[in-house]
N, C-alpha and C positions, 0 to 999 in steps of 0.2 A: 509259316511258310506261304507266301501269297501268290497265286497266280493274276492277282493285279500289276504285280512288278514284274514278273517272268513268263514269259511262256514256256519255258525249258523245263522237262522234268527231270527228277533226282536220278544218276544213274551211279551206280560203286565206281569211286574212285573220285568222285568232284568232293570239293574241299569248298566248306563253307562256312562264315562265325553266327556262333550258339550269341547270342546278347541278352540276356534276361536282367531287364534291368529296373528302375524304380525313377520316374519322372516328376517332379515339381512345376507345373507349369510357372514359367517365368522365373522360376531360381536356378533349380538347378536339376541335375541326374547321373546315377549310379548306373552302372556296369559293368558285369561282372563275365566277360569275352572270352570264348575261347574259338579256335578253328577245330573242326571235327570233320572227318572225313566218311563217306557215303559207302557203306559195305551193306553185299550182301547176306542175310541170314540164312543160315541153314535151315534148315525143319521139314515138315510131312505136307507143309499145306500147298493147297491149288496154286494159290496164288506168292506171286514172289515178294518176300519183303525183306524191305530195306533199313538197316539201323545206323547209329551213328558212331564211331571210333573217336575218342579227342586225341590230337595231334600235338595239341601245347599244354604242356607240363607246368604249373605255375600255380601253390596254391592259390586259393582266394584271400585275402586281407577279411581276418577274422573281425578286425572292426565295424565293417561293413555288413555283416552277419546277425541276426538277430536272433538268437535260437529258441526263444521262448515261442518266436512266429514260427516255426518250423515242423511236421509234420513228422514223426518216428522214421518216415521213407522217404524225406527228405537232410534230415540229418544224418541214417546211413548211407545215403548217396556220398553228400559231400565227405562223409570220413573215411567212405569206399574210396573216392577221389584220391584226397589227403596220401591214402596211404600207398595207391600207385602212384603219385607223385614222390613220394619218400623213397619208395622203394627203386625207382626207374632213377632219381636226378641224386641220392646221396653218395651213391659210389664215383662220382665224378667230381666232389669238390671235396676240398680242404677240409679241417675238423672245424675249422671256425662256423663257417658257412656250414658246412653239415649238421650242430650244434643250430643254428639258424633255422635250417631246414626244420631239423626235429623239432621246435616248436613251431612254427608255422602248418604242421601237419600235424598237431597234438588233433586227437579225439576232443569235437565237442560235447560240452556236459551241458544239457537243458538246465535253462534258469528259472 
């Protein structure tokens, strides 16, 4: 988040997009994008701290993930995110769509 683009400071309740991606100059780009909301983090620190909570709960396309390049922490974050997606969305789906979601949210396996 750069002040070069906006002088606004982040405040709880603000919504923005988190867009990690890869771009090959002159060829293509890939983004895994989510909307997030700014939240105040509870803590005993003197300085107020903020964090983000994901609003859009859609699994990442596994074909875009090179598991071997992920650190254990990154893999754990994606697996936790996919568990949250499945736990939240699956009860809203019919059986066929629930089966697809289960496959899309299966834990990553390092190759």
